[in-house]
N, C-alpha and C positions, 0 to 999 in steps of 0.2 A: 633397298639391298644396304644403304648407309648407315640406316640406324642400327640393322642387325649387324651390320660391321661393327657399330660401335659398341653394343653390347658386349662384345668379344673381345674388347681391348680390356687390358688389365691396368690399371692406371689409380694413381693416389691422388687426391684432389689438391690442387693449387693455383693461389688467388692471382698470380703473374704469370703469363706462359714466356716461356725460356728457350723461344725457338731461336737457335743461331743464324745469324745469318752470312757468317762465314765458310768458305767451302771445307772440305777436311783437305789434311794434307798428307796424300797417300800416293801411292808412285800410279802409274796411268792404265797399267794392267790391273791394280786393283778395283780403279773407277769403270774400269770398262765392263768389269765380272758381277761388282754388287749392285743392286736394284738402284734406280735412280726415276726420279719422276720426271717424267714427258709430259709438256701442255699439249703435244700433237696425238690425238685419243684420249683427252683426258675424262673421266666422268665423274669422278670427287674424288677428294681425300679428307680426310681426317688429323686433327692438330691433337696428339697426346700430350696434353700438355705436362704433365709430372716426371713420364718416361720418356720427354722432351724426343718423340718421336714421330713420325708420317706414315701411315697408313692409306693405301691410297688405291682405284681402280682406272684401268684404262684399254683401251681397244688397242690391236697392233696394228692398226691401220694406214700408219706409216710405213708400213711392208706390204709386200704384196699378199704372204702367204697368209694377212689378216688374221690372225692369232689371237683369241682374248688372252693379255698376259694375268688378266683376274688379280686376286687382292696382292697388294705385294707391301714390304713394309722394311723400312731404313729408319737409324738415328735421323733426326733433322736436317743436322750438317750434312750428311751423308744423300740425303735423299734429293734435296735443293740444290745439288754441287752441278748438274746442267745448265742452272737457270743464271742469267747474268747479277752480278754484287744488286744489280738495283730492283731486280725481281724478289730479289728474296727479300729485304728490306722492305718490297712493299706487302708480300707475304706475310711477312713478321706483322707489321700494321694491322693488316688484313684479321690474323690471330687475335690479337691483343684487341682490339676492338668489339669483335666477339664476345670476347668473353668479358670483356668490362661493361658493353653493351646490349646484349645479347643478341646483336645482329651490325654487319659492319657489309661496307662494299655497296655497291659494284665500282673493284679497283681494273684499273687495267694492266695484265702480266703479260708478259713476251713481248712488249711492241719492240720496235728498233730501233737505235739508242737516239736517234732523231727525232723520231716518232711520225715518220713518214707511213709505216703500216702500222695497223691498228693491233691493238693488244688483244687478248680473250680477256673478257670482263668478270672476273669472279666476285660469288658474294659469299660470304660466312656469317653461320650464325653459333650459338651458343645450345649444348643440347650436355643434360644434366642427369646423368643413369641413377636409377633409384639408391643407389649406395652412398648419392653424394660425388661420384666421380664427375668432371666435367671434360667435354674434350670439344672443340671446334669445327663443324661440319665445313667443308668450302665447295664450292662446284662452279661451272661456269654457267653464268646465266648474265640475264640488265635487268631485272627486274621482276615485280609479278605479273607481269602480262606478257611476258614473250615467251616465246615458244622453245628456250634454251639456245639460242644459236653458237653458242660456243660448241656442238654438237655437229654443226655445219663443218666440224674438217673431220668428221670422223670416220665416213665413207668412201673420201676422194679413192685413193687408191686401189682397191678394188675396181672400181669401175674401166679403169684405164687398164688395168692386169692385161686383158689380151692383146693391148695395143702395143705395150713395149716389155713384157716380162721375156720375149723371146728376142730382143732385138739385141746387134751386136753395137750399136749407135751407142754415142754418147747421150746419157739421156739424164736428165735431173727434174723432178716435177716438184714444185713448189706449193702449198697450198694460199687462201684469199687472205689467211693471216700471216703468210710470210716463212710457217714452218717448212720443212725439211720433209716429203712424203716417203717420196722413192730415190734411189740413185741407181743406175744400169751399172754391170761390172766394168763396163766399157771408161764408165764417168771415172770411178774408183781406181782406175788403171790410171788413165789419161789426167789428173788431176791429183796423181801419185798420192792416196788418201790410204792410210796404213787400215784402216775397219771402216768399214762403213757403218757401224752403230754410233763411229765419233760425231758424225754430221745428222743421221737419221732422227727425227723429229726433235732437230736444235731449230731456232731463228736463224735463215738465212744472212741475218745482217749479226748473228754474233758468231761465226764459225771462218770469219775471214783470215783469220792465221793458218787455217785446212786447208782454203779451198782457192786461196788468192784475191787478190780486191777487184779482179774482171769480171766473173763470175756473178758476186755479190754484188753488183753497181749495176749489173744488167738486168737482172733479176729484180732489184727492187723499185729500178726506174720501169720496167715494165708492168709491176704493180703497182706503181703510182700514177702513169700515165694513164695505167686501162688501156694499152696497146700494145700491139704485136711487135719484134723489129727480126730483123733478118741480114746476113752479111757473111763475111770473110775476115776473120781477122787473127789476131796474137792475143790469148788468154795467159795474165798473169800467173803463177803458181805460188804456194807459200813459200818455195824457196827458192823466187825470186827467179826461177827459170820460165822458161814458157812455152805454149802449144798454141800451132796454126790451126785454125777448123771452120768451117761452112758451117754456122749454125743459123738456128731458128728459134727465138724465143716467143714461143706463142701462148699470149693470154686468153683466156674463154670463159666465160662462166655458163652455168646448167643450171636454169633452174632458177633465176635470181638471185642466189644466196651461196649456191657452191661453184669453184671457181678457182685458178690460180695460175702458174706460168708454167707450162711446160719448155724446157729446154731442151733441145735434140741439135746435135751437132756429128760430123763426119771429119774424120782427118783429109786432108787436103787432097794428100797422096791417093786418097777412094777406099770405102770401105769394102771388107772382104765379107761375103757370106759364105762363116762357117758349115752351115749346114751341107751347101752343096760340096765342100770341101767334104768333109762325113760321105757322101754318098759314092764320092768319084774313088775314095781309097779303095787302091787291088788288096790290101790287109783285110781281113773280116774284126768287124770293131763289134762288141755288144758293151752295152750301158747296162749296170743290173742294180735295182735298188736294194740294198744293204738289209733294210727292215724289212723287207716283202718278197726279199731273191725274186720277184718279177723282173725279165728284161723291159726296162721299158723304153729304147731304142737299140737299133740294128741298121748298119747299113744295108748295101745290095747285095756286099762281098757277103755278107754275111747268112744271109737271107738262101745263096748260092749254098756256100759253103756246105753247112748245116741242114740244110732243106727245111729251114721255118715257113711257117705261115704267120699271118695276124690271128688268126682265133686258136694257134697254140700256145703264143706268146702273150693274149689276153688271158688266157685260163689256165695254164702251169707254169709257176717258177721254175726258175731255172734248175734246182736240186730233183727238179721231179721228170726231167725232159733228156737235157743235153749232162748236167754233170751228178757225180756223188755227191752226197754233203759233207761226205770228210773231203774230197777234194776239193771242194767250193771253199773249205771252210781257211783249206792249206794253200789256198789263191788267196784270200783274203789276208791270212797273216803274211806271205810275201809282199803285196801290197801297202801293208802298213809297216813293213821294213824298207821301203821303199828299194828290193830289191833293182838291180840292172839285169839279173839274169833271170833269162824267158824259163819258166817252168814247165814240166812237162806231166800231163794225166790225159788220161784216157775220156774221149765225149762220146757218148751215144748219141750217134747222126741220126735225125729222124728218119732217112732211107732204111735203119735194120743196120748200119754195120755201125762198127764200133771203133776209133783209129785215136790216138795219141796224139794230142797238138800239144805246141811249144807256147803257153801263154806270157804274154809281157799282161802285168799286175796292175795298176795305178786307183787309186784310190783321189776322191775330187768332192769337193763341198764336205770333208770330214767333219769340222765346225759347224755343221748345221745341223737341224732336225732328220734328217733324212738325205746320211750320207751316200754316194754309190760309187761302184765296182765297175770299171774301166777294160774289159778283156779283148788284147788285141793277139789274134794269131800273127805266129811268127812263121817263116817257112822254115 
């Protein structure tokens, strides 16, 4: 795959690489939106010397969706902006060595600043295209006889998906290389993270300014000692506030190679099972996937009010049973406008009656691949 990607690049021959070790000077919003290489999930990257750009391929297994990100490309200084200055210099040395000597590495990239966390070993090879263009192809490896151990970090999150995806607890998953693979919504809120993408796929040792030093120290200690810990205490946040948690930091290994630390915590005041709250609400509530228009969740009140069955919900979108497509579109627009005024539309109840219902409409996960519309019936 790397060779195919290499032939697709458009570069000109240049004797020395000019990969910059300096991060781009853009505002944080631009950094979140433009592509940036993440070592967690990296399969290979190609340094295009003349073009001063990097082409790379990584999988999204640091997120539970495990979506393959496919090939991405960015100017070298932007592509490497999430790495530490030391790691950027190491990659520059790796690329220069490959161009000069034909092969370079393995060099460790992504370890903690005090090197207590092992980095991911990366090697680089010079690759010359038929027209004379020169590239450096780099990938995780420790040598000719290895089974590419850099890939052991690739499949960790899907293994734990069913255990943590629906949890309301404060959860952080760090792999055995020290990279953040998953954080729950509870973690993001409790540790006051503006956007989970700012810490996903990054080394836990490099994000202390975002999550605070207590959680970083605990995770590093668990990885270093290969031992679990539990207790009760205050966690210092990045803004010097603190949050009090009952926690467990569980160190684990699977098959001798895959492993890490799962940090699981609950607030001292206790956890709330929001699934139970959803079910006991007296107002009928529907949650609709905007892409498929299928109802993906309905509470007991909604089942009773609209005479729903599980079979109907599995086989018919909401626009083929309860709502006319035009009325559904109007509800979506009301949700996008964040209107507080309930909207009245006719509903085709599955007992054969048609009644007008007033809906409060709310969008959730609007910035994700599959946004949802929450329809709450008002009396």
